[in-house]
N, C-alpha and C positions, 0 to 999 in steps of 0.2 A: 498405647497407640497414638495418643496425642503427642507424647514426648517424641516418638519416632518421627511423626509428621513434622514436628518443629525442627528436629535435627536435619531432616531432608531439606526443608525449606532454607535452613541456615547454610547448608552446604551448597545448595543449588536453588536460588530464589526463583529461577525460571520453571521449576517443577510445579509451581502453583498454577501454571497456565497450560492450556492444551497445546499440542505440538505445533500447530500452525501459528498460533498466537505467540508461542515462545520463540519460534524461529524469527518471526517478524520483529519481536522486541529485541532479540539479540542483534539483528542487522541494523535496527534503528539506533541502538546504543553504540554499535561499532562505527556507524557513520559519524556520530559525534566524537567518539574516541579518536578516530583517525585524524580529524581536524584539530582536536585539542592537543594531541601528541605532536602534530606538526608545529603548533605554536610553541610548545615546550622545546622541541628540537631547534627551532629557529633562535629562540632566546638563549638556550644553552650553548649553541654553536657560536653565537655572537659573543657571549661571555668568554668562552674558551679561546676564541680567536683574539679577543682583546688581551687576554692574559698572555698568549703566545707572543703577541706584538710587544708587550711590556717586557717579557723575558728576553726577547731579541734585542730590544733597545738597551736593556740593562747589562746583558752579558754577551751579546753578539750571537753568533751561530751556536756557540756552546750552550746557550740557554735553551736551545730547542732540542738538545740531544739527551736531556735528562729523562728518567723513566716517567716522571710526571708529565713532561711536555709530550712525550711519545703517546702516552695514554690519552691526553687531550686531543692530539691530532687524530688518533684512531676514533675518538668519540665524535669529532667533527665529521669525519668520513662516514661513519655509521649513520649519523643524522642525515647527511646528504643522500646516502643510498636509500634511507627510509622515505624521505620526502619525495624523491623521484620515483622510487619503486612502488610505493603504496598507491600512487595515482590520486585522482581527485573525485571520489564518489560523491555525487550531489544528492543521492537519495538512497534509502535502504535497499531498493531493488538493484542498485549498482554494486552492492557489497558482495564480493566473491571470496573464495577460499584464500586468494592471494592477500587480500586486505587483512584477514585474520593472522596469517603467518607473519607478515611484515610488522603488524602492530605488536603482537606478543614478543617477537624477536627484538624489536627496537626498545620496547619498554623494559625487558629484561636486561638488555645491554646498557641502557641508561643507568640503571641501578648498579650494575656490575662495574662499570667504569667509575662511578662515584665511590664504590667500595674500594676498588683498587687504588684510586688516587688517595683516598683517605688512609689506606693501609701504608702507602709509601711516604705520605707527607703529614696528614693531619693528626694521626695518632701520636706521632712523635712530638707534636706540639700540644698534645693534650686536648684535641678537639676532634669531634666527629661531625662537624657542621655540614660538610658537603653531603654526606649520606643522609643526615637528618632532613635537610631541606628537600632532597630528591624524593625520599620515601613519603614525606608528608605531602609533597606536591602531587605525586602519583595517587596517593590514597584519597586526596580531596578533590582532584581535578578530573580523574578518569573514572569511568564506570566499570568496576571489576568485582567479580564474585569472590567468595572466600577461596575456592580451589584455584582460581586464576591468580589471586594475590599470593597465595602460598608458592605456586610454581614460579612466579616472577621474582619473588623476594628471596626464595631459598638459596640460590647460588651466591648472591651478593651478601646476604646475611651471614652465611657460613664463612665467606672470605673475611668479612669484617670482624666477626667474633674471634676467628683464629688469629687474625693480626693483632687484636687487642690482647689476647691471652699470651701471645708469644713476643710481644713488644716489651723491651725492658722499661721499667718505670716503677713508681711507688705503687703499693697495693691500693691506696686510696684513688690514685689516678686510673688504674685498671678497673677498679670497681665502678668508678664514676662513668667511665666510657661505656662499660658493659651495661650498666643500668640505663644510660641514655639511649643506647641502640635498641635494647629490648623494649623500653617504654615507648619510644617513638614508633617502632615497628608495630607494636600492639595497637597503639593509638591510631596509626594509619589504617590498619586492617579494620578496626571498629568503625572509623569514619567512612571508609569505602563501602562497608556493608550497609551502613545507615543511609548513605547517599544513593546507593544502588536500589535498595528496597523502596525508598521514597520515589525515585525516578520511575521504577517499574510500575508502582501504584498509579502514578500520575499518567504515564503513557497508556496503561490499561484502561483507566477511567476515560481518558480522552478518546481512545479507540472505541470504547463502548458507546459513548455519546455519538460518535460519527456513524457507527453501525446502526444505532437506533434512528438517527436522522435519515440515513440511506433507506432503511426499512420503511420509515414513515413516508418518504418521498415515493417509494415504490407503491405503497398502499394507496396514496393519494391519487396516483395515476392508474389505479386498477379498478375495474368494475366489480362491485361486491358480489354479484351473483355469478357471472360467467367466468370471472378471474382472468379476463383479457383486458387490455388497455381501454381506458375510457376517453371521453371527448377531450378532457384536459390534456391527455397524452397525445391525442391526435394533433392538437394545436401546436404543441412543442415540437413534435416530430416534423410537422410541416415547416416550422420556422427554422429547424436545424438543417433543412435541405433546400436552400434558396436557389441553387443553380442546377436543378435536376428536372428532367422531363419525366412525367409520370401520368398514370391513369388513376382517376378517383372513382371508386365504385360505391354506389348506394345500394345496399342489399336489404330486401324486405321479405320476411317470411309470409308466404301466401296463406290467406284465410286463417291467420293466427288467432283472431278473436273467436272464430268458430272452434278452433282447437281448444282454447281455454274453456269455452262453454261446454264442449263435449267431454273433455278429460279432466277438467279442473285446473286450478292455477298451479298447484304443485307439479303436476305433470307438464304444465306449460313451461314452468321454470326449467325442468329437465330438458325439454325440447330446445329451449334457448341455449342451454349449456352445451348440448351436443352440436348444434349448428355453429355456435361460437368457436368451439374447439376445432371443428372441421375447417372453418375459415382461417383461423389463426395458425393452423399447422400445415396449410397448403403450401407447397414449395415454391415460393416466389420471394423476391427481395422487396420488402415493404412493411406495412403495418396494417393490422385489422383491429378495429375498435368497435365497441358497442356505442352506438350513437344515441339510443333511447328506445325503450319499448322493444319491438321486434325488428328494429332497424340497426344495421351495421354499416360502417363506412370503412372501406379498404383503400389504402394507397399502395399502388404498385409502381416501383421504380422501373422505368422503361429502358431496356437495352436495344430492343428491336420492335419497332412499331407494328410490323406485320404480324407479330406473335400475340398482340394484345387481345384481339377478338377471340381466337381459339382458346386463349388462357381463361378469359372471362367465362366462355361457354363451358370449359372444363370445370371451373369453380361451381357454376350452377349445377352441373351434372353430379358433382361430388356430393352436394347436399341431397339431391334426389336419391343417390345411391346409398345413403344412410338407411333408407327404407324405414323411416319413422312413420308408423301407421297414423293415418289421418282420414277418418271416415267422413268428416264434414268437408272434405276437399274433393273436387271432381277428379283429381289425380290419384287419390287413394293413399298417398304418402305425402309427407312434408316436402314442399318445394319452395324455391325462392324466385323472386323477380329481381333483376339487376339493371339499374340504369348507370351508365358510366360516361365520363368525359375524359378526353385525352388532351394533354398539352405538350407541345413540342418545343415551345419557347423557353429560353433560359431567363427566368424572371430576375430582375434586380431586387435588391433589398427594399422592401416597402416599409413605410412608416407604420402601417397597420396591417400586419400579416393576417390577423384574424378576419378582417373584412374581405381580403382576397380569397382566403380559404372558404369563407361562407359563400362567396360567389361561385366557386367551383362546386360546392355541395348543392347549391340551388340548381345549377345546370344538370348535375347528376340526378337530382330529385325530379326534375322535369322529364328526363329520359326514363326514370323509373315509372313515372305516372303513365307514360306512353306504353311501357311494357305491360303494365296492369290493364290498361285499356284494350290492349291487343290480346288479352286472354290469360295473362300471368304465366309463370314458369318459363320465362324467356329473358333474353338480354336485349338491351337497347342502347345504342350509342347516341349521345347528344350531338345534334347538328344545328348549326346556326340557322 
């Protein structure tokens, strides 16, 4: 079973990761591959163009009509098509099917042109240098799995092997070229798998660290009991909306101490959780946080000032509609009092956002005090 698992991982290193992570890793590596192959294409085209210029200077126009020159011209054109057609993806999210097609096609053609030129020129001179340099460059510079390497290498490898076998020459020369091609190809494949596995491990480890950091940040901004945002998140949310008109609500559960004394603290915790979930899931644009004890602070982004009072009243009513039994309350069920303040001004960036937020909270708290003084289970707008 372990052997089968090892074989699968060798054939497909991405199989070690879940589907979503595997897709993300593929796109991340393809983003790098696209950029790296562009560099190879630019350098290769420059070398080919320089050679064509030298051929022209040496033999005139006839120097550009040879099979080798024609192949180099086609190679340059293929590189240009790739560089233009593949686009410029700057992130893994920008990688689409088009990038995969252009990349695999261009990589395969790169080796194929190297093999064809080697077949018509280099083998006759007892050298397979052009193929060797390209196969080693691709194996060590690009991130390719074993199946990808096989598919890319197969056509060019077959062309080169056939050209070596059917090219007249001494047995030693043929054997030497044959060994060079096989050894360099095998070495390139091994190097490619080593680099790919190492890169995948590095990316996966980095992503794990980022995910853990994101989870930690999420937990830091979360109230441990009610699982809604806490005061820390309230401050950051306020700072992230500097040019927004809003209403700030201070919500307090009525007679909560009596509730705890009557039903116990465990039941009191359940009451807090139910109220918190009701507030946080109410349909409005904004944020509800647990401020402390039985108090909650809600920020509502304002689109229409005339709707804020009916909305706050509806929020108060939604808590009462939970019908959480409360024998120690004159209302018979759990209710809330809400003090709120409305700002229509578009505030500029302040050097101390926390102080400004605390000022709004203080005003909402003053309105909440008035709501309690007036008998609880009601809303009260702060007024200067």
